[in-house]
N, C-alpha and C positions, 0 to 999 in steps of 0.2 A: 967347230969353233963356236964359243959362246959369245953372243953379242955383249958389248960393254955395258949396256943398260941392265942385262940379266946379271952379269957378273957383279956389278955394284950392289943389286939388290940382294943377291946371295950373300955377299960378304957383310951386308948390314944386318943379317939375321942373327938372332941370339944363338947360343950353342945348342939349346934345346930345339929350336926350330930347324937348325941345320941338321940335327940328328934325326928329326922326322923326315926331312927331305931325303937324306941318305937311306933311310929305311924304305921309303916309298920307291925310290929309284932302284934299290936292290931288289925289292919284290917285283917291280915291273920287268927287270931283266931276267930274273929267274922264273917269272910267272908263279911265284908262291905268294900268296896273300895270307898274312896272319889272321887266323880265325876263319878264313874262307876256304872251302874245298869243293871240288867237282869230282863226283864219283859216277862213273858209267852205270847207268841202269837205276840210279837214284834221282828222282825229280827230273827225269829226262836229261840227266848229265848237267843240269843247270848249276850255277854257282850257288852254294847254300852256306849258311852259318855252320861252322865246324860242328860235327856230331849232332846235327839236327837235320830235319827234312824241311827246313824253312828257307826257301830261295830268296836270294838277294832281290830279285826282281819284284817279288810280292811286297817286300818291305818298301822298295822304292815306289811302287805303285800306291801303296797306302799313304806315303808321305805326299805324293803328287795329288792325291784326292783329298788332302787336308787334314790327315791324322798328324798329330804331334808325336814327338818322340815318346812323351808320357803315354799317349793313347796306345802306341805300338807296343811299348813295354807292358802295358796293361793287358793287351790282347794276346801277347806272347810271353807269358810269364816265365818261361825258361831262358829268355834272352836277357842279357845285361846291356848296360849303356855302352860298354866297350864293344859288344857285338855289333851295335848300330854304327859306331865309329868305324869299324872294319868294313861294314856293308857299304856305307856311304863312300869310303875311300875306294873300295872295289869298283863300285858303280861309276864314280867320277872318272875312273881310269879305263872303264870298259863300257862306256856310254852306248855304243851301237849294239853290243851284245845285250845289254839290259833292256833297251828299247825294243829290240827284236823279240826278246822273250816276253815282254809285256804284250806286244802286238799278237804274237803267236798264241798266247794263252787267253787273250780276250776273243779271239776268233773261234777257239774250241768250244 
């Protein structure tokens, strides 16, 4: 059951915002994330930007250390702004996984 306060907030969203929420919910149910992939044996199976070996956790860590999106895109010229949007969405919805990956890789 959806609380009335959440229901009213959802109904107040624009059509575009509702579409984004539907996409996010759909991806979270099916565990498929647009532009993000996990491949066993690649980068330890961590979530990476699709068709790269750039883990989401490293982008999140860079941002956490003060890098702007412009800095990150300069440092990783094969990435697009859309790749970062996908990475942030994935990280927001898999916070514990990303935090654990950062911790594990900082200990190595």
